[in-house]
N, C-alpha and C positions, 0 to 999 in steps of 0.2 A: 406600486413599485417596490421591488425587493430591496432589503437593506444592502448597502454597498459592500459590506463585509461577507455576506452570504454568497457562497460560490455554488452550492448545490442544495436542492430542497426536494425531497420526495414527500408526496402527500397522498395517502391512501393507495400507494403503489402496489400493484399485483402483477407478478411476472412468472413466466414458466415456459414450457416447451409444448407446443400443440395444445392439447386439452389438459395437460398436467400442470397444475399450479405448484410452484416451488416456494414463492414468497407471497404473502397475502396481506394487504392493507398496511404496508410499511410507511411509516412517517418518520423522517429524520431530516435534520438541518445541519449543514456543515459550513463553517466560516473560514475565511482566509487565515492561514498560519497555524491551523490546528493539526495535530498529529493523531490521526485516528487508527485504532487497531480493530480489525474485524475478526472476531473470534468465534469459532464453532466447529463442530465435528464435520467430517466429510458428508456431503449431501444436504447440508443445512441451508444452502443458498448463497454462500459467500461469492462463489464464482459467478452465479447467476446474476447477482446484483452488479458485479463488475462488468459483465457482458452488457448489461443494460446501460450502465454509465458510458461505456465505450460506443454505444449505438449499434451493437451487434444484435441485441434482442429488443423487441418492441414490448411495451407494457400491455398487459391484458386489461388493466383498469387503473384508474388513478393517474397521477402525473409525476414527471421528473423534470424539474427546472434546473437549467445550468446557467451560470453567469455568462454574459455575452463574451467575456474573454476566453471562455471554453467552447465557444460556438464551433460547430463542425468538428469538434474533438481535436482540433489542432493545438489547443492549449492544454491537452492532457498527455502526460507521458506515462507509458506503461512498461513495467519490468516483469517479464514472465518468470516462472520458476527456474527455467533453464534456457540455455542458448538454443535458438531455433534454426541454426545453420548446419549444413552438412559438414562434418569434420574433414571430409575428403577435399573440401574446397579451400585452397589457400587464401587466407584473409588476414590483412594487417589490422591492427587496432584502429587505425584511421578509417579504413574501409568499413569496418564493423560499426563504428560509432556514427559515421556519416549516413548509414542506413536509416538512422532516426529522422533524417530530414526528408524522407520520401513524401512527396505531396506538398512540400514547402519550397517556394522559389526564392533563392538567395543569390546574391553576387558572390564571386570567389572570395573577396576580402572578408565579407561578413561570415561566410561559411567557415573560413579558416579561423576567425576570431571565436566563433562559437565552439569549434572543435577544441581549440586551446583552452578555453574557459571550462568546458565540460570535463576534459581530462585533468585539469588542475583541481577542480572541485572534488574529484573522486580519488585524487592521489596517484594518477597515472601520467603525470606530466613527463614528457621526454620519451614516452613509449609508443608514440603514434606509428612508428615504423616497425614495431615488433609484430611477430606472428601471433595472432590472437590465440591460437591453439597451444602456444608455448607458455601462456600465462598460467599461474596457479588458479585453483578454484576460486579463492577469494578475489583475485584480480579480475577473473572473468565476470564475477558478479558486479564488480565495480564498473567494468566496461559496459555491462548491461544498463547500469544506472546512467552512465555517461551517454549511452545511445538515446535514452529517454530525455536526459537533461539538455541535449543539444537542440531540442525543440524550444527551449526556454519556457517550459510549461508552468501554468499556475497551479496545476494539480498533478501529483505523481502517485500512481497506483502501483503497488508492489504485491505480486501474488506469491506468497510463501517463499520469499527470496533467500531465506537462510537455510532451507532444506539441504542437507548434505554437507554443511559447513561445520568444521570443528569449533569448539567453544571459543577459542581465542579469535579465530577469524570471524565468527558470528559477532562477538563483542565489538571488534574493530569496525565491522560493517554497520552495526547499529549506531555506533558513535558517529560514523560518517553521516548517516541519515539525520541524526539529531542535530548535527552541525548545519546541514542543509536547511532543516526546519527553522533553526534559530537565525542563521546568517542571511538566508535568502527569503525568509518569511514564506517558505514554500509549504503548501498544504500537502500532507501525505496520508494515503490510505494504505495500511499495511495488513495483509491477510495472513493469519497464522493460527495454529492450534495452541500456541504457547502463551498462557496467561501470565507467566512469570516475566517475560520480556515486556509485555504490555504494561505490567505494573511499574516497570522501570522507566519506560520511555513515553507512554501515551499521555496525551492531554484529554482524549475522549475514547470511549469504547463503544462498539456495537456488538452485542451478544446475540448470536444466531441460534435458534432452537425451534424445531418443529414448524417451520414455515413462518416464523415471526422473528422480529428483531426488537430487543430492548436496548436503548442507547442513552448516552449522556456523558457528562464530564467524568474523568477518572475517579475522583473522590466519591462521587455518587454511585458509580457502578462497582467499584472494588469494595463492596460491602457484603458482609456474610449473608445477610438476608436476601439480597438481590441475587447473588451467585447461587445460593442453594435453591432459590425459587426457579431460576432459569435452568439449572443443570441437574437438580435433584440429587446432589451428592453433598457430603459433609465438607465444609470449607472453614479454614481459619485465616483471617486477615490480620497481619501485624504491621506496625510501623515503628521504625527505629527513631532515635532522637533527631536524625537529619531529615526525617520525613519520607525516607525510602520505604516503599510498600512491598511486602512479601505475601504471597498467597500460597497456602498449603492445601492441596486437595486430598481428601481421604476417600477410600472405597466405602461402599455402603456398609454400615455397621461398624466402621472403623473409627468413628469420632462422635462425641456427644456434646 
C-alpha cells in the first residue's frame, strides 16, 4: 500500500510518441502539499510528462501510480499557457470558470459555492459577470487558475503560466500560487524555464535533460555540482541571511 501522503509515483517510466522515446526510466515520487517546479529546455520532456499525468499519453514502459483521489483525473486541475477559447466568442468570467466543471455533476447550489470560492481564492471576487476578454493579462491568468480550482483538485498542474506577464504581474501571480499551496495544502506542478523563480518558491525540483529527470528537495537540487552536471554550464548558487536562494548561470567559459 502506498504512503497516504504520496499522490503520484513514477517508477521506471518511459514515455514518448510512436517509436520515439522522449523520457526514459523516470522515477519520481511526489507528496501532498509539495510545490514542484519542472525545469528544462524545450523538447526535454516536460510537456510529455504532463500529458502522461493527464492520461493523454500512455507509458511505453514502467508505471505511473496516482492516488485514488486523482482517479480518472477528476482530481487534477490543469492551467495551460494561454486561454484556449476563441476571442470572438463573448464569454463572462463565470461562464469561463464553470467550464472547469465539465464532466463533474453538481447541483446548482454547490456549483455556485465552488464558483464563489474559486474566484475569491484568485482575487477575482465580484467579477463573475465581467467579460473575460476585458480582463488584463494577469487577471486572465488568474481566471485560468480559477477554472482549474473550481474542480477542487488535489493536484494543480501549470504549464508555463507566467509566459508573457510583466515582472510585477508575474510576482503577484506566483505569490497567489504560494498562498494556495500554503493555505489549501494544494500540491502544485509548475513548468518553467526560469530557475530563478523556482529558487524562490519551490519545495522540490525536477530537472529535465536529454530524456532523463533528476529530482529532489530544493536544497538538494539547487546545488552547484548538481546544476552543472545536469546542464553543463557554469553556475553560482548563493543564499542570503534569510535563506533566500539565488542562482546565477554563466555561459561556457564565463565562470570558474
